[in-house]
KEZAZA-246080 format. One record per residue (C-alpha): residue number from 1; residue in one letter; y, z, x. Coordinates in steps of 0.2 Angstrom, whole numbers, plus 5000, padded with zeros to 4 digits. Layout:
! KEZAZA-246080
<site><gufi>NUM</gufi><miti>a</miti><yy>Y</yy><zz>Z</zz><xx>X</xx></site>
...
! end
This chain:
! KEZAZA-246080
<site><gufi>1</gufi><miti>x</miti><yy>4982</yy><zz>5360</zz><xx>4702</xx></site>
<site><gufi>2</gufi><miti>x</miti><yy>4995</yy><zz>5374</zz><xx>4700</xx></site>
<site><gufi>3</gufi><miti>x</miti><yy>5013</yy><zz>5376</zz><xx>4706</xx></site>
<site><gufi>4</gufi><miti>x</miti><yy>5007</yy><zz>5383</zz><xx>4723</xx></site>
<site><gufi>5</gufi><miti>x</miti><yy>5002</yy><zz>5366</zz><xx>4728</xx></site>
<site><gufi>6</gufi><miti>x</miti><yy>5020</yy><zz>5359</zz><xx>4728</xx></site>
<site><gufi>7</gufi><miti>x</miti><yy>5025</yy><zz>5363</zz><xx>4746</xx></site>
<site><gufi>8</gufi><miti>x</miti><yy>5009</yy><zz>5359</zz><xx>4754</xx></site>
<site><gufi>9</gufi><miti>x</miti><yy>5001</yy><zz>5343</zz><xx>4761</xx></site>
<site><gufi>10</gufi><miti>x</miti><yy>4985</yy><zz>5337</zz><xx>4753</xx></site>
<site><gufi>11</gufi><miti>x</miti><yy>4974</yy><zz>5343</zz><xx>4766</xx></site>
<site><gufi>12</gufi><miti>x</miti><yy>4981</yy><zz>5360</zz><xx>4765</xx></site>
<site><gufi>13</gufi><miti>x</miti><yy>4978</yy><zz>5360</zz><xx>4746</xx></site>
<site><gufi>14</gufi><miti>x</miti><yy>4960</yy><zz>5354</zz><xx>4748</xx></site>
<site><gufi>15</gufi><miti>x</miti><yy>4957</yy><zz>5368</zz><xx>4761</xx></site>
<site><gufi>16</gufi><miti>x</miti><yy>4963</yy><zz>5381</zz><xx>4748</xx></site>
<site><gufi>17</gufi><miti>x</miti><yy>4953</yy><zz>5372</zz><xx>4734</xx></site>
<site><gufi>18</gufi><miti>x</miti><yy>4937</yy><zz>5374</zz><xx>4744</xx></site>
<site><gufi>19</gufi><miti>x</miti><yy>4940</yy><zz>5393</zz><xx>4744</xx></site>
<site><gufi>20</gufi><miti>x</miti><yy>4941</yy><zz>5393</zz><xx>4725</xx></site>
<site><gufi>21</gufi><miti>x</miti><yy>4926</yy><zz>5383</zz><xx>4723</xx></site>
<site><gufi>22</gufi><miti>x</miti><yy>4916</yy><zz>5393</zz><xx>4736</xx></site>
<site><gufi>23</gufi><miti>x</miti><yy>4922</yy><zz>5411</zz><xx>4735</xx></site>
<site><gufi>24</gufi><miti>x</miti><yy>4909</yy><zz>5417</zz><xx>4748</xx></site>
<site><gufi>25</gufi><miti>x</miti><yy>4918</yy><zz>5407</zz><xx>4761</xx></site>
<site><gufi>26</gufi><miti>x</miti><yy>4933</yy><zz>5419</zz><xx>4760</xx></site>
<site><gufi>27</gufi><miti>x</miti><yy>4921</yy><zz>5434</zz><xx>4763</xx></site>
<site><gufi>28</gufi><miti>x</miti><yy>4913</yy><zz>5425</zz><xx>4778</xx></site>
<site><gufi>29</gufi><miti>x</miti><yy>4931</yy><zz>5422</zz><xx>4785</xx></site>
<site><gufi>30</gufi><miti>x</miti><yy>4936</yy><zz>5440</zz><xx>4782</xx></site>
<site><gufi>31</gufi><miti>x</miti><yy>4920</yy><zz>5447</zz><xx>4791</xx></site>
<site><gufi>32</gufi><miti>x</miti><yy>4922</yy><zz>5434</zz><xx>4805</xx></site>
<site><gufi>33</gufi><miti>x</miti><yy>4941</yy><zz>5439</zz><xx>4808</xx></site>
<site><gufi>34</gufi><miti>x</miti><yy>4936</yy><zz>5458</zz><xx>4808</xx></site>
<site><gufi>35</gufi><miti>x</miti><yy>4922</yy><zz>5455</zz><xx>4819</xx></site>
<site><gufi>36</gufi><miti>x</miti><yy>4933</yy><zz>5445</zz><xx>4832</xx></site>
<site><gufi>37</gufi><miti>x</miti><yy>4946</yy><zz>5458</zz><xx>4831</xx></site>
<site><gufi>38</gufi><miti>x</miti><yy>4933</yy><zz>5472</zz><xx>4834</xx></site>
<site><gufi>39</gufi><miti>x</miti><yy>4926</yy><zz>5462</zz><xx>4849</xx></site>
<site><gufi>40</gufi><miti>x</miti><yy>4943</yy><zz>5459</zz><xx>4857</xx></site>
<site><gufi>41</gufi><miti>x</miti><yy>4949</yy><zz>5477</zz><xx>4855</xx></site>
<site><gufi>42</gufi><miti>x</miti><yy>4932</yy><zz>5484</zz><xx>4862</xx></site>
<site><gufi>43</gufi><miti>x</miti><yy>4934</yy><zz>5472</zz><xx>4877</xx></site>
<site><gufi>44</gufi><miti>x</miti><yy>4952</yy><zz>5478</zz><xx>4881</xx></site>
<site><gufi>45</gufi><miti>x</miti><yy>4947</yy><zz>5496</zz><xx>4880</xx></site>
<site><gufi>46</gufi><miti>x</miti><yy>4934</yy><zz>5494</zz><xx>4893</xx></site>
<site><gufi>47</gufi><miti>x</miti><yy>4945</yy><zz>5487</zz><xx>4907</xx></site>
! end
């Protein structure tokens, strides 16, 4: 565990560690965030 774990709780460290073990999760998270943002922006324009 590197120095970036110093100021974090154990659950936060485990959360980031999960991304290092499964890089595809980061891609899924980015795609989901972009999709949600696109959906919200599209919904606001139609009103």
